[in-house]
C-alpha positions in Angstrom: 89.7 209.2 42.8 86.1 208.5 43.5 84.5 205.5 44.6 83.4 204.3 41.2 87.0 204.7 39.9 88.5 203.2 42.8 86.0 200.1 42.4 86.7 199.7 38.8 90.6 199.8 39.4 90.0 197.3 42.4 87.9 194.7 40.4 90.0 195.0 37.3 93.1 194.1 39.3 91.3 191.4 41.2 90.1 189.3 38.2 93.0 190.1 35.9 95.4 188.6 38.6 93.0 185.7 39.1 92.8 185.0 35.1 96.7 185.4 34.7 97.2 182.7 37.3 94.8 180.8 35.5 96.3 181.2 32.2 99.6 180.3 33.8 98.4 176.9 34.9 96.8 176.3 31.3 100.1 176.9 29.6 102.1 174.8 31.9 99.4 172.0 31.4 98.6 171.9 35.1 95.3 170.9 36.2 93.5 174.1 37.7 92.0 172.4 40.6 90.0 173.6 43.8 93.3 174.1 45.5 94.9 176.2 42.5 91.7 178.1 42.1 91.9 179.0 45.9 95.7 180.1 45.7 94.9 182.1 42.7 92.1 183.8 44.3 94.0 184.5 47.5 96.7 186.1 45.7 94.4 188.1 43.6 92.8 189.6 46.9 95.9 190.2 48.7 97.3 192.1 45.5 94.2 194.2 45.1 93.7 195.2 48.5 97.6 196.2 48.7 97.2 198.3 45.5 93.8 199.8 46.4 94.3 200.1 50.2 95.8 203.8 50.1 92.8 205.0 48.0 90.4 203.5 50.5 92.3 205.3 53.4 92.2 208.8 51.5 88.3 208.0 50.8 87.7 207.4 54.4 89.6 210.5 55.6 87.6 212.5 53.5 84.3 210.9 54.5 84.9 211.1 58.2 85.9 214.8 58.1 84.0 217.0 60.7 80.5 218.2 59.4 81.3 221.7 60.5 84.4 222.0 58.7 85.0 221.9 54.8 85.8 218.6 53.5 89.5 218.4 52.7 90.5 218.0 49.0 92.1 214.7 47.9 95.6 216.0 47.0 95.8 217.7 50.4 94.9 214.3 52.1 97.6 212.6 49.9 100.2 215.0 50.9 99.5 215.2 54.8 99.4 211.4 54.8 102.7 211.4 53.2 104.1 214.0 55.4 103.0 212.3 58.6 104.4 209.0 58.0 105.5 208.3 54.3 104.2 205.5 52.3 103.5 203.4 55.3 101.0 206.0 56.6 98.7 204.9 53.9 98.6 201.3 55.1 98.0 202.0 58.8 95.4 199.5 60.0 95.6 197.4 56.9 96.5 194.0 58.1 92.8 192.9 59.1 91.8 193.8 55.5 94.7 192.1 53.9 94.3 189.0 56.1 90.6 188.8 55.7 91.0 189.4 51.7 93.2 186.1 51.4 90.7 183.8 52.9 87.5 185.4 51.4 89.0 185.9 47.9 90.1 182.0 48.1 86.7 181.1 49.0 85.0 183.6 46.3 86.7 182.3 43.5 86.5 178.4 44.0 82.8 179.1 44.4 82.8 181.3 41.4 84.2 178.6 39.3 82.0 176.0 40.8 78.9 178.2 40.0 80.3 179.0 36.4 80.8 175.6 35.8 77.2 174.4 36.8 75.5 177.1 34.8 77.6 176.3 31.7 76.6 172.6 32.1 73.3 173.5 32.7 73.0 175.7 29.8 74.5 173.0 27.4 71.6 170.4 28.5 69.0 172.9 27.8 
């Protein structure tokens, strides 16, 4: 899966999960305040990275292959990683990225909503 495909999947999952939480809060008639926005953002970041991290691992292995050798094919990298350590091998070194994504995504979605609301109100005043 190429970078563009990986990014489309990643961003699609990222925003889909966030808006699923937002819709859930609306259906339950809860206020979707900054705290809930942060929680929804944190969870969307965590799930997004969890889903796409194996794709990123394979991409990194292919990109860092020796310049003197032929780049490995994607399917061969998947097979080799699985043989080496099973599913967990695809997630080796993922903890820092997962932890970072929780904090970053929480803040990103809070500020995303603030910016969106400011732009909407600015547009209404014109």
